[in-house]
C-alpha positions in Angstrom: -64.3 -15.5 -16.6 -67.6 -14.1 -17.7 -68.6 -14.9 -21.3 -69.2 -11.2 -21.8 -65.5 -10.6 -21.4 -64.6 -13.4 -23.9 -66.9 -12.1 -26.5 -64.9 -8.8 -26.6 -62.3 -10.8 -28.6 -64.9 -11.5 -31.4 -66.1 -9.0 -34.0 -68.8 -11.0 -35.9 -71.1 -13.2 -33.9 -74.7 -13.8 -32.9 -76.1 -14.9 -29.5 -78.9 -17.5 -29.1 -80.4 -18.7 -25.9 -78.8 -18.4 -22.4 -77.1 -15.2 -21.3 -73.7 -13.5 -21.8 -73.4 -13.3 -18.0 -72.6 -17.0 -18.0 -69.4 -17.9 -16.1 -67.0 -19.8 -18.4 -64.8 -22.2 -16.4 -62.8 -23.8 -19.3 -62.5 -23.7 -23.1 -62.2 -26.9 -25.2 -62.6 -28.3 -28.7 -62.9 -31.9 -27.4 -66.3 -33.0 -26.1 -64.6 -35.7 -24.0 -62.7 -33.0 -22.1 -65.7 -30.9 -21.2 -66.1 -30.1 -17.5 -69.1 -28.3 -15.9 -69.3 -24.7 -17.0 -67.0 -25.1 -20.0 -67.2 -23.4 -23.4 -67.2 -26.1 -26.2 -66.1 -25.0 -29.6 -67.5 -27.0 -32.5 -64.7 -27.1 -35.1 -65.2 -28.5 -38.6 -62.0 -30.5 -38.9 -60.6 -32.4 -41.9 -61.7 -35.8 -40.3 -64.4 -34.9 -37.9 -67.1 -32.2 -37.6 -67.3 -31.0 -34.0 -70.9 -29.9 -34.5 -71.9 -33.6 -34.2 -70.6 -33.6 -30.6 -72.5 -30.6 -29.3 -75.1 -32.7 -27.5 -72.4 -34.8 -25.9 -70.6 -31.6 -24.8 -73.8 -30.3 -23.2 -74.3 -33.7 -21.5 -70.8 -33.4 -20.0 -71.6 -30.0 -18.5 -70.8 -27.4 -21.3 -72.9 -24.2 -20.7 -71.6 -22.3 -23.8 -71.4 -23.5 -27.4 -69.3 -21.8 -30.0 -70.5 -23.0 -33.5 -71.0 -22.1 -37.1 -74.5 -23.7 -37.4 -77.1 -23.7 -34.6 -78.7 -27.0 -33.7 -82.4 -27.4 -34.8 -83.4 -27.5 -31.1 -81.6 -25.2 -28.6 -81.0 -26.8 -25.2 -82.5 -24.9 -22.3 -80.1 -22.7 -20.3 -77.3 -23.1 -22.9 -75.7 -20.0 -24.5 -74.9 -20.5 -28.2 -72.4 -18.2 -30.0 -72.8 -18.4 -33.8 -69.7 -17.3 -35.8 -68.8 -17.5 -39.5 -65.7 -19.7 -38.8 -65.3 -21.4 -35.4 -61.8 -22.5 -36.3 -60.8 -18.8 -36.7 -62.7 -17.7 -33.6 -61.3 -20.2 -31.1 -57.8 -18.6 -31.2 -58.9 -15.1 -30.0 -61.3 -16.8 -27.5 -58.6 -18.9 -26.0 -56.2 -16.0 -25.9 -58.7 -13.9 -24.0 -59.7 -16.8 -21.6 -56.0 -17.3 -20.7 -55.3 -13.7 -20.1 -53.6 -12.8 -23.4 -50.3 -14.4 -22.4 -48.3 -13.1 -25.4 -48.8 -9.5 -24.1 -46.6 -10.5 -21.2 -43.6 -12.1 -23.0 -41.8 -11.7 -26.3 -42.9 -14.5 -28.7 -40.8 -15.4 -31.8 -42.3 -17.7 -34.4 -40.2 -19.7 -37.0 -41.8 -21.0 -40.2 -40.5 -22.6 -43.4 -40.1 -26.1 -44.7 -36.9 -27.0 -43.0 -34.9 -25.6 -40.0 -37.9 -24.6 -37.8 -37.0 -27.0 -35.0 -33.3 -26.2 -35.0 -33.7 -22.5 -35.0 -36.5 -22.3 -32.4 -34.7 -24.8 -30.1 -31.3 -23.0 -30.3 -32.9 -19.6 -29.6 -34.5 -21.1 -26.5 -31.2 -22.7 -25.4 -29.3 -19.4 -26.1 -31.6 -17.3 -24.1 -31.6 -19.8 -21.2 -27.7 -19.6 -21.4 -28.1 -15.8 -21.2 -29.9 -16.3 -17.9 -33.4 -15.5 -19.2 -36.5 -17.5 -18.3 -37.8 -18.8 -21.6 -40.2 -21.3 -23.2 -40.1 -23.5 -26.3 -42.9 -24.9 -28.4 -41.4 -27.4 -30.9 -41.8 -30.7 -32.8 -39.4 -32.5 -30.4 -40.5 -31.2 -27.0 -42.1 -28.2 -25.3 -40.2 -26.5 -22.5 -41.2 -24.1 -19.7 -37.8 -23.0 -18.5 -36.2 -26.4 -17.8 -39.4 -28.4 -17.5 -40.0 -30.7 -20.4 -43.5 -31.2 -21.7 -44.1 -33.9 -24.4 -45.6 -32.8 -27.7 -47.7 -34.5 -30.4 -47.8 -31.7 -33.0 -45.4 -29.2 -34.4 -47.8 -26.5 -33.3 -50.5 -27.4 -30.7 -54.1 -26.4 -31.1 -55.0 -22.8 -30.1 -56.3 -23.8 -26.6 -53.3 -25.9 -25.7 -51.0 -23.2 -27.1 -52.5 -20.5 -25.0 -52.5 -22.7 -21.9 -48.8 -23.4 -22.3 -48.0 -19.8 -22.9 -50.0 -18.8 -19.8 -48.0 -21.3 -17.8 -44.8 -19.7 -19.2 -46.0 -16.3 -18.0 -46.9 -17.7 -14.6 -43.3 -19.2 -14.4 -41.8 -15.8 -15.2 -40.7 -16.4 -18.8 -39.6 -13.3 -20.7 -39.3 -15.0 -24.1 -40.9 -17.9 -26.0 -39.8 -19.4 -29.2 -42.1 -21.6 -31.3 -42.4 -23.4 -34.6 -45.3 -22.3 -36.8 -46.2 -25.0 -39.2 -48.2 -24.3 -42.3 -51.1 -26.4 -41.0 -51.2 -24.3 -37.8 -51.2 -21.1 -39.7 -53.9 -22.3 -42.2 -56.0 -23.7 -39.3 -55.7 -20.4 -37.3 -54.1 -22.2 -34.3 -51.9 -19.1 -33.8 -54.8 -16.7 -34.2 -55.0 -14.1 -31.3 -51.3 -14.4 -30.4 -49.0 -11.4 -30.6 -45.6 -12.0 -32.0 -42.5 -10.0 -31.3 -40.8 -11.5 -34.3 -41.0 -14.0 -37.2 -38.3 -15.9 -39.0 -38.6 -17.4 -42.5 -36.2 -20.3 -43.3 -37.0 -21.6 -46.8 -39.8 -23.1 -48.8 -39.6 -26.4 -50.8 -42.2 -29.0 -51.6 -44.0 -30.5 -48.6 -47.5 -31.1 -47.2 -49.2 -31.0 -50.6 -51.5 -33.8 -49.3 -53.0 -31.0 -47.2 -52.4 -27.8 -49.2 -52.8 -29.4 -52.6 -50.5 -26.9 -54.4 -47.2 -25.2 -53.7 -48.9 -21.8 -54.1 -51.4 -22.7 -51.3 -48.5 -23.8 -49.2 -46.6 -20.6 -49.8 -49.7 -18.5 -49.0 -50.1 -20.3 -45.7 -46.6 -19.4 -44.7 -46.9 -15.9 -46.0 -50.1 -15.3 -43.9 -47.9 -15.5 -40.8 -45.8 -12.6 -41.9 -48.7 -10.6 -43.2 -50.2 -10.7 -39.7 -47.1 -9.5 -37.8 -47.6 -6.2 -36.0 -45.6 -3.1 -37.0 -43.4 -3.2 -33.9 -42.3 -6.8 -34.6 -39.3 -7.9 -36.6 -39.2 -10.2 -39.6 -36.0 -12.0 -40.4 -36.0 -13.6 -43.9 -33.6 -15.8 -45.8 -32.3 -14.2 -49.0 -30.9 -17.5 -50.2 -34.4 -18.8 -50.8 -36.2 -17.4 -53.8 -39.3 -16.8 -51.7 -37.4 -14.9 -49.0 -38.6 -11.5 -50.1 -41.9 -12.8 -51.4 -42.7 -13.5 -47.7 -41.9 -9.9 -46.8 -44.1 -8.3 -49.5 -47.0 -7.4 -47.3 -45.7 -7.5 -43.8 -45.9 -4.4 -41.5 -42.9 -5.7 -39.5 -39.4 -4.3 -39.7 -37.6 -6.6 -42.3 -34.1 -7.8 -41.8 -32.2 -10.4 -44.0 -29.7 -13.2 -43.7 -27.7 -15.0 -46.3 -24.7 -17.2 -47.0 -24.5 -16.1 -50.7 -25.2 -12.4 -51.0 -25.1 -9.1 -49.1 -27.5 -9.1 -46.2 -28.0 -7.6 -42.7 -26.6 -10.9 -41.3 -24.0 -12.6 -43.5 -21.9 -15.8 -43.0 -19.6 -18.1 -44.9 -18.1 -21.5 -44.1 -14.3 -21.5 -43.7 -13.7 -25.1 -42.7 -15.7 -28.4 -42.5 -15.1 -31.2 -39.9 -17.3 -33.9 -38.4 -16.8 -32.1 -35.1 -18.2 -28.9 -36.6 -17.5 -25.9 -38.8 -15.5 -22.8 -38.7 -17.8 -19.9 -39.7 -17.3 -16.2 -40.4 -20.4 -14.3 -39.3 -20.5 -10.6 -39.9 -16.7 -10.7 -40.2 -16.2 -12.5 -36.9 -14.9 -16.1 -36.8 -16.6 -18.7 -34.6 -16.3 -22.5 -34.4 -19.7 -24.3 -34.1 -20.6 -27.9 -33.3 -22.8 -28.3 -36.4 -22.4 -29.7 -39.9 -23.5 -28.5 -43.3 -24.4 -25.4 -45.2 -28.1 -25.6 -44.1 -27.0 -25.6 -40.5 -24.8 -22.6 -41.2 -27.9 -20.9 -42.4 -29.9 -22.0 -39.4 -27.2 -20.7 -37.0 -27.1 -17.4 -38.9 -30.8 -17.0 -38.4 -30.3 -17.7 -34.7 -27.6 -15.1 -34.5 -29.7 -12.5 -36.4 -32.8 -13.1 -34.3 -30.8 -12.8 -31.0 -29.3 -9.6 -32.2 -32.7 -8.2 -33.2 -33.9 -9.2 -29.7 -31.3 -6.9 -28.2 -28.2 -9.1 -27.6 -24.7 -8.0 -28.3 -23.2 -9.7 -31.4 -20.0 -10.9 -29.6 -22.0 -12.3 -26.7 -24.3 -14.1 -29.2 -21.2 -15.7 -30.9 -19.8 -16.8 -27.6 -23.0 -18.7 -26.8 -23.4 -20.0 -30.3 -20.0 -21.7 -30.0 -21.3 -23.7 -27.0 -24.6 -25.0 -28.5 -25.1 -28.6 -29.6 -27.3 -30.0 -32.4 -31.0 -30.8 -31.8 -31.8 -34.5 -31.2 -32.2 -36.3 -34.5 -30.8 -33.5 -36.6 -27.5 -34.7 -38.1 -26.9 -36.6 -34.9 -23.7 -38.7 -35.3 -23.1 -42.2 -33.8 -19.6 -43.6 -34.2 -18.9 -47.4 -34.1 -15.8 -49.0 -32.6 -15.0 -50.2 -36.1 -14.6 -46.6 -37.5 -18.0 -46.3 -39.2 -20.0 -43.2 -38.6 -23.8 -43.2 -38.8 -25.8 -39.9 -39.0 -29.4 -39.8 -38.0 -31.5 -37.0 -39.4 -35.2 -36.0 -39.6 -34.9 -35.2 -43.4 -38.2 -36.2 -44.9 -38.4 -33.9 -48.0 -36.4 -33.9 -51.2 -34.7 -30.7 -50.3 -33.8 -31.8 -46.7 -32.3 -35.1 -48.0 -30.3 -33.1 -50.5 -29.0 -30.8 -47.8 -28.1 -33.6 -45.4 -26.2 -35.6 -48.0 -24.4 -32.5 -49.2 -23.3 -31.7 -45.6 -22.0 -35.3 -45.2 -20.4 -35.3 -48.6 -18.5 -32.1 -47.8 -16.9 -33.8 -44.8 -16.3 -37.2 -46.3 -14.7 -35.5 -49.4 -14.4 -38.8 -51.3 -12.5 -40.6 -48.5 -15.3 -43.0 -47.7 -18.6 -44.2 -49.1 -22.0 -42.8 -48.2 -24.8 -45.4 -47.6 -28.2 -43.9 -47.2 -31.3 -45.6 -45.6 -34.5 -43.7 -46.4 -38.2 -44.1 -46.6 -41.3 -41.9 -47.0 -44.3 -41.5 -44.7 -47.7 -43.0 -45.6 -50.9 -41.0 -46.2 -48.8 -37.9 -47.0 -47.8 -36.2 -50.2 -47.1 -39.0 -52.7 -45.6 -36.6 -55.3 -42.4 -36.1 -53.2 -41.6 -39.9 -52.9 -39.8 -40.3 -56.3 -38.0 -37.0 -55.7 -36.8 -38.2 -52.4 -35.4 -41.3 -53.9 -33.7 -39.3 -56.7 -32.0 -37.0 -54.1 -30.9 -40.0 -52.1 -29.3 -41.7 -55.1 -27.6 -38.4 -56.3 -25.9 -37.9 -52.9 -25.0 -41.5 -52.0 -22.9 -44.4 -53.2 -25.5 -47.0 -52.1 -29.2 -46.5 -51.1 -31.5 -48.7 -49.1 -35.2 -47.7 -49.5 -37.3 -48.9 -46.6 -40.3 -48.0 -44.5 -40.8 -44.8 -42.5 -44.2 -44.4 -40.8 -46.4 -46.3 -43.3 -49.5 -45.3 -41.3 -52.5 -46.8 -43.2 -50.7 -47.5 -46.4 -48.9 -50.7 -47.5 -45.1 -50.2 -47.0 -44.3 -51.9 -50.3 -46.6 -49.5 -52.1 -44.7 -46.5 -50.7 -41.4 -48.1 -51.6 -42.6 -48.7 -55.2 -43.6 -45.1 -55.5 -40.1 -44.1 -54.5 -38.5 -46.6 -56.9 -40.6 -45.3 -59.7 -38.5 -42.1 -59.7 -35.3 -44.0 -60.6 -34.0 -45.1 -64.0 -32.3 -48.4 -64.7 -28.8 -47.1 -64.1 -29.8 -45.5 -60.7 -31.5 -48.7 -59.6 -28.1 -50.6 -59.8 -27.0 -48.8 -56.6 -30.4 -49.3 -54.8 -32.0 -52.1 -52.8 -35.3 -52.1 -51.0 -36.0 -53.7 -47.6 -39.4 -53.2 -46.1 -38.4 -53.9 -42.5 -36.7 -50.6 -41.3 -34.7 -52.4 -38.6 -33.3 -54.9 -41.1 -32.6 -52.1 -43.5 -30.4 -50.2 -40.9 -28.6 -53.4 -40.0 -27.9 -54.2 -43.6 -26.4 -50.7 -44.1 -24.1 -51.4 -41.1 -23.1 -54.7 -42.6 -22.3 -53.1 -45.9 -20.2 -50.2 -44.4 -16.5 -50.4 -43.9 -14.1 -48.2 -41.9 -14.3 -44.6 -43.0 -17.8 -45.0 -44.5 -20.8 -42.9 -43.5 -24.3 -44.3 -43.0 -27.1 -41.7 -43.3 -30.4 -42.8 -41.8 -33.0 -40.3 -42.9 -36.7 -39.5 -42.2 -37.4 -40.1 -38.5 -34.7 -38.3 -36.6 -35.8 -37.9 -33.0 -38.9 -40.0 -33.3 -39.0 -43.1 -31.1 -41.9 -44.8 -32.7 -43.1 -46.3 -36.0 -46.7 -45.8 -36.9 -48.4 -48.8 -38.6 -52.2 -49.1 -39.1 -52.8 -46.3 -36.6 -50.7 -47.9 -33.9 -47.4 -46.4 -32.7 -44.8 -49.1 -32.0 -41.6 -48.3 -30.2 -38.8 -47.8 -32.8 -35.7 -45.5 -32.6 -33.2 -45.4 -35.4 -30.5 -44.4 -32.9 -31.2 -47.4 -30.7 -31.0 -49.8 -33.6 -27.7 -48.3 -34.7 -26.2 -48.5 -31.2 -27.4 -52.1 -30.8 -25.9 -53.1 -34.2 -22.6 -51.3 -33.5 -22.5 -53.0 -30.1 -22.5 -49.7 -28.2 -24.0 -49.7 -24.7 -26.1 -46.6 -24.0 
């Protein structure tokens, strides 16, 4: 594609050196991935400034440089595009380079603290069940129809995102469903994309290591809905106090869902079982294979979004009854001895509260709840004591252990969690640094009818220590300990 065509996506830029007739063969933000004829975008990241790699990108064959600051010496034959914010510019550039893929399919984004993965994944599964070609961009895995593509981030960078979406278009996808993390919104990774709809789940404390304040975190989420076009829908959760705050400045058509109050899409739980729940959704009963009030809310969002995308309500309920939980989200493993373990990705105070409430509703005092939980290193430290408090409130016994310590000492993280507990609460808590040993200890403590909740890592099959990812899967450890062959 000619650079001249790509520049039509930008409104504020200056050209230096070279020519706009340059042929751009690729777009990248990684100088190591530059190929001859590529456009290299120098992004000022939180860890690295891409401007320091401009010379390397040119040496590897880049002929166009997108940057905020021009080098002191311009290389001969290289076209430089100076923009106020290269992070904001790369989204529209990538969208144009890849042929504006979201103009050829209906893209729905899901944002909020909790529930993004479940809602996006179930919408993808539902529309596949309806016979549509569809794509998914999620924390667990990306999909183009039935082809799985591993993922490293909740929302990929703008270039990877547009490349995946263009592949979806090439494969005939009519719909795409994606998680939109607050990082991705704030870093303009979804800039240039056209959304057919957006879903808001909830907002509780998370990612304050990056956003610094809850207000900044809220504004990052809200920016997604502010940018929705007038022909899109917005589906927002009235059970969250920020549900209508998110809708204040959107141009999209606003619809609502709720378990507690009148809304466009309304549900209530009629029965709880470990096999699932009996729900009433818009006055129709349906049995679903999910646990907990928060999952009832997630399923209601799926129902509402599918209806807003044109599906008949009864058809949606029929498919809803066939869907299974997402990997690592309230995933149950039962031992031959009559002990049930539940693995969940819950890694915020609110998520832990939700999971333990869901388990408690089913247990109903007939067994003990033993919770194994840790907190991630190099992340928001303020939530650590709150996570421990929620674990103790919802459990009979708690084992505090490691999660992904990253570059922190595991014992320091555990101490931060323990600091949130008083002397009485500490009586029901032990700490074990080794996560494998912590899970095994919980299994040893449990008796028939008890429930073990292993929270924090969910679907993850690694533990990150000192920058190295070691294989570790909570589910594997539980199955080994229970003597289950899988």
